[in-house]
Each structure stands twice: as structure tokens, then as C-alpha cells.
C-alpha positions as CSV (number, residue, x, y, z in Angstrom):
1,M,14.8,19.7,-25.5
2,A,13.6,18.0,-22.2
3,T,13.4,13.4,-22.3
4,N,11.1,11.9,-21.6
5,A,11.5,11.1,-17.8
6,E,11.9,15.0,-17.9
7,N,8.0,16.1,-19.2
8,A,7.0,12.5,-16.6
9,Y,8.5,14.4,-14.1
10,E,6.9,17.9,-15.0
11,K,3.2,16.4,-14.7
12,L,4.5,14.3,-11.4
13,K,5.2,16.6,-10.7
14,A,1.9,18.9,-10.6
15,T,0.1,16.2,-8.7
16,E,3.1,16.3,-5.7
17,G,0.4,16.7,-2.2
18,T,-2.7,16.0,-3.4
19,D,-5.0,13.2,-2.5
20,E,-5.6,10.2,-5.0
21,G,-8.5,8.8,-3.5
22,T,-10.0,5.5,-2.3
23,G,-10.1,2.4,-3.6
24,E,-11.9,-0.8,-3.1
25,W,-12.7,-3.3,0.1
26,F,-11.0,-5.9,0.3
27,E,-12.0,-9.0,3.2
28,V,-9.0,-10.7,4.8
29,T,-10.3,-14.2,5.4
30,Q,-8.4,-17.1,8.1
31,D,-7.3,-19.0,4.5
32,Q,-4.9,-16.5,3.1
33,V,-3.9,-15.5,7.0
34,D,-3.1,-19.2,7.9
35,Q,-1.0,-19.5,4.3
36,F,0.4,-16.4,5.0
37,A,1.7,-17.9,8.0
38,D,2.9,-21.7,6.1
39,I,5.3,-19.4,3.9
40,T,6.7,-17.1,6.2
41,H,6.5,-19.7,9.3
42,D,4.9,-16.9,10.9
43,H,2.5,-19.5,13.2
44,Q,2.0,-16.9,16.5
45,F,-1.4,-18.1,17.9
46,I,-2.6,-15.2,17.5
47,H,-3.0,-15.4,13.9
48,V,-3.8,-18.6,13.0
49,D,-5.5,-19.8,16.5
50,P,-9.3,-18.2,16.7
51,E,-9.7,-20.2,20.4
52,R,-6.6,-18.6,22.2
53,A,-6.7,-14.6,20.6
54,Q,-10.4,-14.9,21.3
55,P,-10.1,-12.8,24.7
56,I,-6.9,-11.0,23.2
57,F,-8.7,-9.8,20.4
58,G,-12.1,-10.6,20.0
59,G,-10.5,-14.0,17.5
60,T,-7.5,-13.7,15.0
61,I,-5.8,-11.1,14.0
62,A,-3.1,-11.0,10.0
63,H,0.6,-10.3,10.3
64,G,1.2,-7.3,10.1
65,F,3.8,-8.5,6.9
66,L,0.5,-9.4,5.7
67,T,-2.0,-6.4,5.7
68,L,1.6,-4.5,4.0
69,S,2.3,-7.2,1.4
70,M,-1.8,-6.7,0.0
71,L,-1.2,-3.6,-0.9
72,T,-0.1,-4.3,-4.3
73,H,-3.0,-5.1,-4.5
74,L,-5.0,-2.4,-2.6
75,A,-3.5,0.1,-4.4
76,S,-4.4,-1.3,-7.8
77,T,-7.9,-0.2,-6.9
78,I,-8.0,3.2,-6.4
79,R,-8.4,5.5,-9.6
80,P,-6.2,8.9,-8.7
81,S,-8.7,11.7,-9.8
82,N,-5.5,13.6,-10.3
83,A,-3.9,11.3,-12.5
84,P,-0.8,13.0,-15.0
85,G,-2.3,11.2,-18.3
86,P,-0.1,8.9,-20.4
87,L,3.2,8.7,-19.7
88,E,5.3,8.9,-22.6
89,G,8.3,6.3,-22.7
90,I,8.5,4.7,-19.3
91,T,9.9,1.2,-19.5
92,M,8.7,0.0,-16.2
93,G,8.5,0.7,-12.7
94,M,10.0,-0.3,-9.6
95,N,8.7,-1.3,-6.5
96,Y,12.2,1.1,-4.5
97,G,10.7,0.2,-0.9
98,F,9.8,2.4,2.4
99,D,10.7,5.1,4.0
100,K,8.2,4.4,6.8
101,V,5.8,2.2,8.1
102,R,3.8,1.9,10.5
103,F,1.6,-0.9,12.0
104,V,-1.1,1.5,14.0
105,S,-4.3,-1.3,14.6
106,P,-4.6,-4.0,13.8
107,V,-6.3,-6.5,11.0
108,K,-9.2,-8.5,13.0
109,V,-9.2,-11.3,10.4
110,G,-13.4,-11.6,8.4
111,S,-12.5,-7.9,8.3
112,K,-12.8,-5.6,5.1
113,I,-9.1,-3.5,4.6
114,R,-9.4,-0.5,2.0
115,A,-5.8,2.2,1.1
116,S,-5.7,5.2,0.7
117,S,-3.9,7.2,-1.0
118,T,-1.5,10.8,-1.1
119,V,1.0,11.4,-3.0
120,K,4.3,12.7,-0.5
121,S,7.1,13.5,-3.5
122,V,8.4,13.7,-6.4
123,E,12.0,13.9,-7.3
124,L,14.0,13.5,-10.9
125,K,17.1,11.1,-10.8
126,G,18.1,11.0,-13.8
127,S,16.4,8.8,-16.5
128,S,13.5,8.1,-13.9
129,V,11.0,9.2,-11.8
130,E,11.0,8.7,-7.9
131,V,7.8,8.4,-6.7
132,T,6.1,8.6,-2.4
133,K,3.2,8.4,-1.9
134,T,1.4,7.6,1.5
135,Y,-1.1,4.7,2.0
136,T,-3.8,4.7,5.1
137,V,-4.9,1.1,5.4
138,E,-8.0,1.0,6.8
139,A,-9.9,-1.4,8.9
140,E,-14.2,-1.3,8.6
141,G,-15.2,-0.7,11.9
142,S,-11.9,0.2,14.0
143,E,-11.7,3.6,14.5
144,K,-8.1,4.0,13.4
145,P,-5.8,3.2,10.5
146,A,-4.4,-0.4,10.7
147,L,-1.6,0.7,8.5
148,V,0.7,4.0,6.9
149,A,3.1,3.6,5.2
150,D,5.4,6.2,2.5
151,W,5.8,3.7,-0.6
152,I,9.0,4.6,-2.4
153,T,8.1,3.5,-6.0
154,R,10.7,5.0,-9.2
155,L,9.2,4.4,-12.3
156,F,12.1,4.7,-15.9
157,F,11.8,6.6,-19.2
158,S,13.6,5.6,-22.2
């Protein structure tokens, strides 16, 4: 008899290579950037001084790590069309890390960002399933993506 992890693996493996869709827009504000600067002690002028950043970027830009941190929210707004249905016996999910992160283009303060995702790989790891998804964050009005990242999560089963 298959375990809960093995059953979940089979369901999730069927989604490998598929596009999950695109999430909702989220506006990046100067207040958010300033709070992130305070928390991380990264007050580089391109993030917090609109006048000095004007000639370079046309205004301030979000920290790359702020954009990366927003993936938690951005990913939660994606409603996958390929969802595998309920997974029996799941006890928790955990952020396992990133295989690759690239900050491709800046996110201007005041712009909106959203994410899309593709299931890159699914692996059975004992009583857990490791899922790697490629997330692409786009900034409204930009031709290039703001960020591309391979995010690994682990799902644990009873």
C-alpha cells in the first residue's frame, strides 16, 4: 500500500513542467521600501532617496531582496489551473531554499509586480515531497522580468 507521501508524489509529478498561471498585481510603495531599508540596514540611496535616484532610475527602486521576499505573497495569489487536488496526510510545508535567483531588472517604486510559476521538478524524499518551481516576477511596464527564481519547498506527510 502506498504511503501518503508516495500518493502525493504521483499527483504532483503529473504537474511537472506545467505552467501554474499568473497571480495578482501588487503595488510596491516607498513606505514598504523604507521599512525594508530600516529592517535590513540597507539605506543605499537608490532605494531611499528619490532625488539622487532620479537621474539613474527615474526615481527609487525596490531592493532586490524585497522583491524576493514578496514571493511568499505573490505566489499565494496564483490559482494553479493544474492543482493536483487534496493531498492526504500533509502535516506541513517548509521553505527549503532557492537553487537560483536572478535580479534581471529593477522594480521602480510605485510600480506593480506579479508572479507566474512553472513546476520545474518534483522529487520523493522519504516521507516528504520536494517541489521546485520557477517563479518569474514581472514589473508593470517593463519588458524584462524583475526576478527569476527556482524556489524549493518540502511537503511533509504522516
